[in-house]
C-alpha positions in Angstrom: 47.8 148.7 128.6 48.0 146.4 125.5 47.2 149.4 123.3 50.4 151.1 124.3 52.6 148.1 124.8 52.0 146.2 121.6 53.2 148.9 119.2 56.1 149.6 121.6 57.1 146.0 121.6 57.0 145.9 117.8 59.2 148.9 117.7 61.6 147.5 120.4 61.9 144.3 118.4 62.9 146.3 115.4 65.4 148.3 117.2 66.9 145.3 118.9 67.7 143.7 115.6 68.6 147.1 113.9 72.3 146.2 113.5 71.7 142.8 112.0 68.8 144.2 109.9 71.2 146.5 107.8 73.7 143.7 107.6 71.4 141.1 106.1 68.9 143.4 104.3 69.2 146.6 102.2 68.2 149.9 103.6 65.1 149.9 101.4 63.7 146.8 103.2 64.6 148.2 106.7 62.7 151.4 105.9 59.7 149.5 104.6 59.8 147.4 107.8 59.9 150.6 109.8 56.9 152.1 107.9 54.9 148.8 108.3 55.6 148.9 112.1 54.4 152.5 112.4 51.3 151.9 110.3 50.4 148.6 112.0 51.2 150.0 115.4 48.9 153.0 114.8 46.0 150.7 113.7 46.7 148.4 116.6 46.7 151.2 119.1 43.5 152.7 117.7 41.7 149.4 117.8 42.7 148.4 121.2 42.0 151.9 122.6 38.6 152.2 121.1 37.7 148.7 122.1 38.7 149.2 125.7 36.4 152.2 126.0 33.5 150.3 124.3 33.9 147.3 126.6 33.7 149.3 129.8 30.5 151.0 128.6 29.0 147.9 127.3 29.5 145.8 130.4 28.3 148.5 132.8 24.8 148.5 131.4 24.2 144.8 131.5 23.9 142.2 134.2 25.7 139.7 132.2 29.5 139.9 132.0 31.1 136.9 130.4 29.3 136.7 127.1 29.6 140.3 126.2 33.2 140.2 127.1 33.8 137.2 125.0 32.0 138.8 122.1 34.1 141.9 122.5 37.3 139.9 122.7 36.5 138.0 119.5 35.6 141.3 117.7 38.9 142.9 118.9 41.0 140.0 117.8 39.2 139.8 114.4 39.9 143.6 113.8 43.5 143.1 114.7 43.8 140.2 112.2 42.2 142.4 109.5 44.5 145.2 110.3 47.6 142.9 109.9 46.2 141.6 106.6 45.5 145.1 105.3 48.9 146.5 106.2 51.1 143.6 105.3 51.0 144.3 101.6 53.3 147.3 102.4 56.2 144.8 103.1 55.1 142.5 100.2 55.3 145.3 97.6 58.7 146.3 99.0 60.0 142.6 98.8 58.7 142.5 95.3 61.0 145.4 94.4 63.9 143.7 96.2 63.6 140.6 94.1 63.0 142.5 90.8 66.1 144.6 91.3 68.2 141.7 92.9 69.3 143.5 96.0 72.0 141.6 98.0 71.6 138.4 96.0 67.8 138.2 96.4 67.3 136.7 92.9 64.4 134.3 93.8 61.5 134.4 96.2 62.8 131.3 97.9 65.7 133.3 99.4 63.2 135.5 101.2 60.3 133.1 101.7 61.8 129.6 102.1 60.5 129.1 105.6 57.1 131.1 105.6 54.2 128.7 105.1 51.8 131.2 103.7 54.2 132.3 101.0 54.8 128.6 100.1 51.1 128.2 99.7 51.1 131.3 97.5 53.9 129.8 95.4 56.2 132.3 96.9 54.9 135.3 94.9 54.4 138.3 97.1 52.3 140.1 94.5 49.5 137.5 95.0 49.6 138.2 98.7 49.0 141.9 97.9 45.6 140.9 96.6 44.8 137.8 98.7 45.7 139.2 102.2 43.3 142.2 102.1 40.5 140.0 100.9 41.2 137.5 103.6 41.3 140.3 106.2 38.0 141.7 105.0 36.2 138.3 105.0 37.7 137.5 108.3 36.4 140.7 109.7 32.9 140.1 108.4 32.9 136.6 109.9 34.2 137.7 113.3 31.7 140.5 113.5 28.9 138.0 112.7 30.0 135.8 115.6 30.4 138.8 118.0 27.2 140.4 117.2 25.4 137.1 117.5 26.7 136.9 121.1 25.8 140.4 121.8 22.3 139.9 120.5 22.0 136.9 122.7 22.9 138.9 125.8 20.5 141.7 124.7 17.7 139.1 124.4 18.5 137.8 127.9 18.6 141.2 129.4 15.2 142.2 128.0 13.4 138.9 128.9 11.1 139.3 131.9 10.6 136.4 134.2 
């Protein structure tokens, strides 16, 4: 269910604000936002759909339920965070073009990123985010898989231990 609802919720939020989006932003930004929603929604759907199948197979063969489910949940959320970090540069590159060409008065990055904490820590430069966000997503994915596989190994050891 979340595999289908999450991309649809992103698209519904975009469509709900569709009229205001063209009023406040140029069409270039709106098209990039739609492209990002489609790409991230696809990755989101594939990750959640695949993990749902894997969870049902993994839990059926074990006598423990909670720890494999927790490991699976951690792995799924880490993959979703990595997908977000890997697809967000689509928007950041587009926003870079908005500022370079000065669309609708966007002459500085503060006009677009004045209230986004991660962009304030990157000095408001989206090009830095194009490099840093995929690296962050990759290292987050490695860390999350380490934790998840440690929990799975713990359950495998418990299942193979004879009394």
